[in-house]
C-alpha positions as CSV (number, residue, x, y, z in Angstrom):
1,M,-16.2,-6.5,-2.5
2,Y,-12.6,-6.2,-2.9
3,R,-10.0,-8.1,-4.7
4,W,-6.9,-7.2,-4.3
5,A,-5.0,-8.9,-7.3
6,D,-7.9,-7.0,-9.6
7,L,-6.9,-3.5,-8.2
8,D,-4.3,-1.3,-10.2
9,G,-1.7,0.7,-8.0
10,A,-3.9,3.6,-7.7
11,Q,-7.1,1.4,-6.4
12,A,-4.7,-0.4,-4.1
13,A,-3.0,2.2,-2.5
14,E,-6.7,3.9,-2.2
15,L,-7.8,0.5,-0.1
16,W,-4.7,0.7,1.7
17,A,-5.0,3.7,3.1
18,E,-8.8,2.9,3.9
19,L,-7.9,-0.2,5.6
20,I,-4.9,1.8,7.6
21,A,-7.5,4.2,9.1
22,W,-9.9,1.2,9.8
23,A,-7.2,-0.3,11.6
24,S,-6.3,2.4,13.5
25,W,-10.3,3.3,15.1
26,F,-10.6,-0.1,15.5
27,R,-6.9,0.1,17.6
28,R,-8.0,3.2,19.9
29,R,-11.6,2.3,20.1
30,Y,-11.2,-1.0,21.6
31,S,-7.6,-0.1,23.6
32,V,-5.8,-2.7,21.0
33,T,-2.0,-2.9,22.2
34,D,1.0,-4.6,20.3
35,S,0.5,-7.9,22.5
36,D,-2.7,-7.7,21.8
37,A,-2.6,-7.9,18.1
38,V,-1.5,-10.9,17.6
39,I,-4.0,-13.4,15.6
40,P,-4.6,-16.5,17.1
41,P,-3.7,-20.0,14.7
42,C,-7.3,-20.8,14.8
43,W,-8.9,-17.4,14.0
44,Y,-11.1,-19.3,11.2
45,R,-13.0,-21.1,14.0
46,H,-14.2,-17.9,15.3
47,P,-17.6,-17.0,12.8
48,V,-17.4,-13.2,14.6
49,A,-13.6,-13.1,13.3
50,V,-14.6,-14.1,9.7
């Protein structure tokens, strides 16, 4: 588990790179477009998203 506040600059940069790579894979894999990329305000009510 990561906590952004505890990371130094290099660790944060590495984690950002991993997050960007994962998000890019996710968007390709599930054909998520910009219009699909809106997170609704009720996201926390969906256990699969949490």
